[in-house]
C-alpha positions in Angstrom: 19.4 45.5 6.9 18.7 49.2 5.7 15.8 48.0 3.7 14.4 45.9 6.7 15.0 49.2 8.8 12.8 51.2 6.2 10.0 48.8 6.4 10.0 49.1 10.1 9.5 53.1 9.7 6.5 52.3 7.5 3.6 53.4 9.7 1.4 50.5 8.1 4.0 47.8 8.9 2.8 45.9 12.0 5.6 45.6 13.9 6.1 50.1 14.0 2.4 49.8 14.8 3.5 47.7 18.0 6.6 49.4 18.7 4.4 52.8 18.7 1.9 51.3 21.2 4.8 50.1 23.9 1.1 48.9 26.5 0.7 45.8 23.7 4.6 45.2 23.3 5.0 42.7 25.9 2.0 41.2 24.6 2.7 41.0 20.9 6.0 39.7 21.4 5.2 36.9 24.0 2.3 35.7 21.8 4.8 35.8 18.7 6.7 32.6 20.4 3.6 30.8 22.0 3.5 27.1 20.7 0.9 26.4 18.4 -1.4 23.7 18.4 -4.5 23.0 16.1 -7.9 22.0 17.1 -10.9 20.6 15.9 -14.0 22.9 15.5 -15.7 20.8 18.1 -13.3 21.1 20.4 -14.2 24.6 21.1 -17.4 25.5 23.3 -18.4 28.4 25.4 -14.3 29.7 26.1 -13.4 25.9 26.8 -10.9 24.0 24.9 -11.6 20.0 25.3 -7.7 18.4 24.5 -7.6 15.2 22.7 -4.6 12.4 24.6 -2.6 13.5 21.5 -2.7 17.3 22.2 -2.1 16.8 25.8 1.0 14.5 25.3 2.2 17.3 22.8 2.0 20.3 25.2 3.0 18.9 28.6 5.1 16.4 27.4 6.9 17.4 24.3 6.7 21.0 24.7 6.8 20.9 28.6 3.7 23.5 29.7 3.0 23.5 33.0 -0.7 24.3 34.6 -1.1 28.3 33.8 1.3 28.1 30.5 -0.5 30.1 27.6 -0.6 28.6 24.1 -2.2 29.5 20.7 -4.8 27.0 19.3 -5.6 27.7 15.8 -8.3 25.9 13.5 -6.6 25.5 10.6 -9.0 28.1 9.0 -7.9 31.3 9.3 -8.8 31.8 13.3 -6.9 31.6 16.6 -7.4 31.7 19.9 -4.5 32.1 23.1 -5.7 29.8 26.0 -4.3 28.6 29.1 -3.6 25.1 30.4 -6.1 24.4 33.3 -5.6 22.2 36.3 -7.8 19.7 34.6 -5.1 18.3 32.4 -8.0 17.8 29.6 -9.2 21.2 29.6 -8.0 24.6 28.4 -9.8 28.3 28.6 -9.6 30.8 26.0 -8.5 34.0 27.1 -8.3 36.7 23.8 -8.5 36.2 20.3 -5.5 35.4 18.7 -5.2 37.9 15.4 -2.0 37.9 13.2 -2.0 38.3 9.6 0.8 36.1 8.3 -0.7 34.3 5.4 -0.1 35.0 1.8 -2.9 37.8 0.1 -3.8 35.5 -2.4 -5.1 31.9 -2.6 -2.3 29.5 -4.1 -3.2 26.1 -5.5 -0.7 23.7 -6.6 -1.2 21.2 -9.1 1.4 18.2 -9.0 2.5 15.4 -10.7 3.3 13.3 -7.9 6.9 12.3 -7.8 8.2 8.7 -7.3 10.0 9.8 -4.2 9.8 13.3 -2.2 6.4 14.1 -2.0 6.7 14.2 1.8 9.4 16.8 1.5 7.6 18.8 -1.0 3.9 18.5 1.1 5.6 20.3 4.2 8.0 22.7 2.4 5.2 23.8 0.0 3.4 24.1 3.1 5.8 26.6 4.9 6.0 29.1 1.8 2.0 29.7 1.9 0.2 26.9 -0.4 -3.7 26.8 0.0 -4.5 23.6 -1.7 -2.6 20.9 -3.1 -3.8 18.7 -5.9 -1.8 15.5 -6.7 -2.4 14.1 -10.2 -1.7 11.7 -12.2 -0.1 12.5 -15.5 1.5 10.4 -18.7 4.5 9.8 -16.8 3.6 9.5 -13.2 4.6 6.1 -11.0 3.9 6.9 -7.6 0.0 5.4 -6.9 -0.1 6.3 -3.1 -2.5 4.7 -0.7 -5.2 5.9 1.3 -3.0 5.8 4.6 -0.1 7.9 2.3 -2.7 10.8 1.7 -3.4 10.9 5.5 0.1 10.9 6.2 0.2 13.8 3.5 -2.7 15.7 5.5 -0.5 15.5 9.0 2.5 16.4 7.6 0.7 19.6 6.5 -0.8 20.3 9.6 2.5 19.8 11.4 4.4 22.4 9.2 1.2 24.9 9.6 1.8 25.1 13.1 5.8 24.9 12.4 5.8 27.7 10.1 3.4 29.9 12.6 0.7 30.1 9.7 -3.3 29.9 10.4 -4.3 27.9 7.5 -3.8 24.5 7.3 -3.6 23.7 2.9 -6.3 21.4 1.4 -4.8 18.1 0.4 -7.2 16.5 -2.6 -7.3 12.5 -3.5 -5.1 12.0 -6.8 -7.1 12.5 -10.0 -5.9 12.7 -13.9 -4.4 15.7 -15.0 -7.2 16.6 -17.2 -9.5 16.7 -13.9 -7.5 18.2 -12.0 -7.0 21.1 -14.2 -10.7 21.4 -14.9 -11.8 21.0 -11.3 -9.0 24.1 -10.2 -9.9 27.0 -11.5 -8.6 30.4 -11.0 -8.0 34.1 -11.6 -4.5 32.9 -12.9 -3.9 29.3 -14.2 -0.1 28.5 -15.0 1.9 25.6 -16.5 5.2 25.3 -15.5 7.3 23.9 -18.6 11.0 22.8 -19.1 12.2 22.2 -22.5 10.7 24.3 -24.8 11.1 25.4 -28.2 13.7 28.7 -28.9 11.9 30.3 -31.6 8.8 30.9 -29.0 10.1 30.1 -25.0 7.2 30.5 -22.3 7.6 33.5 -20.2 9.4 33.7 -17.0 6.8 33.2 -14.2 8.4 36.0 -12.5 7.6 38.4 -15.5 4.2 37.1 -15.7 3.5 38.4 -12.1 4.9 41.4 -12.2 2.6 42.0 -15.2 -0.3 41.4 -13.2 -2.2 43.5 -10.6 -2.5 40.6 -8.2 -2.9 41.8 -4.3 -6.0 42.9 -3.6 -5.4 44.6 0.3 -7.7 42.8 3.0 -9.0 45.1 6.2 -6.3 44.5 8.9 -5.7 44.4 12.5 -5.8 47.2 14.7 -3.3 45.8 17.6 -4.2 49.0 20.1 -7.4 47.5 20.2 -8.6 44.9 23.4 -9.4 42.3 22.5 -12.0 40.0 23.8 -12.0 36.4 24.6 -14.9 35.7 22.4 -14.2 33.8 18.9 -15.2 35.6 16.2 -15.6 34.4 12.6 -13.4 35.7 10.3 -14.1 38.5 7.4 -14.8 37.3 4.0 -11.6 38.4 2.3 -11.6 38.8 -1.9 -8.5 37.1 -2.6 -7.3 36.4 -6.1 -6.3 32.7 -7.1 -3.1 31.5 -8.7 -3.2 27.8 -10.0 0.0 26.4 -10.2 0.4 23.1 -12.3 4.1 21.4 -11.9 5.2 18.6 -14.1 6.2 14.9 -13.4 9.9 13.5 -14.0 10.4 14.0 -17.7 8.5 16.5 -18.0 5.2 17.2 -19.1 3.9 15.3 -22.6 3.3 17.4 -25.5 -0.8 16.2 -25.3 -0.7 17.0 -22.1 1.0 20.8 -22.6 -2.0 21.3 -25.4 -4.4 19.8 -23.3 -3.7 22.2 -20.3 -3.3 25.4 -23.0 -7.3 24.5 -24.2 -7.9 24.9 -20.9 -6.6 28.4 -20.5 -3.2 27.6 -18.9 -0.8 29.8 -19.6 2.9 28.3 -19.9 5.3 29.3 -18.2 9.5 29.0 -17.1 11.4 28.8 -14.1 14.3 29.2 -15.9 16.7 28.0 -18.3 17.9 25.1 -16.0 15.9 21.7 -15.2 14.9 21.4 -11.9 13.6 18.2 -10.3 10.0 17.8 -9.2 10.1 18.3 -5.8 12.4 21.5 -6.1 10.3 23.5 -9.3 7.1 24.1 -6.9 9.5 25.7 -4.5 11.3 27.4 -6.5 8.1 28.9 -8.3 6.0 29.2 -4.8 9.3 31.3 -3.1 9.0 33.6 -6.5 4.9 33.8 -5.9 5.2 34.4 -2.1 8.0 36.9 -2.5 6.4 39.2 -5.1 2.9 38.9 -3.0 4.8 40.0 0.4 6.7 42.8 -1.4 3.4 44.1 -2.7 1.5 43.7 0.5 4.3 45.6 2.6 4.5 48.4 0.2 0.5 49.4 0.6 
């Protein structure tokens, strides 16, 4: 609790800036509690949002919103708008640009050897934690062969998880490819291969140790919440984010040849600790470690 209070006393902290300007306090808290809906780019035209049948059902039947109620419309790529439901059920009007920096300050790419079960939960939970892209791969020990419908289901799950966790960006879920192709086409500033069992004479370093040894965070320009916001949609400023690619193996772990191929492509083996984690647990542990380090570095600037 003391640490949280100290953070609120930091002038760079978002909630500190809100509290110091009471005129935006009610508006900011109200927006934080608004429901989110993801829209396609072609649904927004001249301050009007054309809603689909599914979105109308969700807003009016599930969320019980009425004419005049507000919600946040997200494009899934980092932009959002505060909108109000109109008498015409298929229309909503944009009132203001919604700006809130809730994404991780890095691009986090996950390569996952598809587990036989649990992929739905893995997609949902890694989205909540902040993953940017998910690249399913087929490894030597992969048993799952997903259909096109299954991949579309994963993408819907990612969108729902993005809205529920109040993120601004929907993770991109690629079509499954072979491990070699997945490793080669997912370059990053830092490329780590999570390994389980390893030789005692040459153990892989802990992922946390690797993170703390690097300077991963490049700050982005912050939004001044004291300035008035116009309703005109704005293009997000480009951010110089660094990129991490994290590869998680299948049940039974990576084969020796797979580890060798990854190292040849400049992937560095890392460990999540001495305990053996399930394939659906390992990415959650790894991403939680990365997110904690990044959020801490971001809050101390």
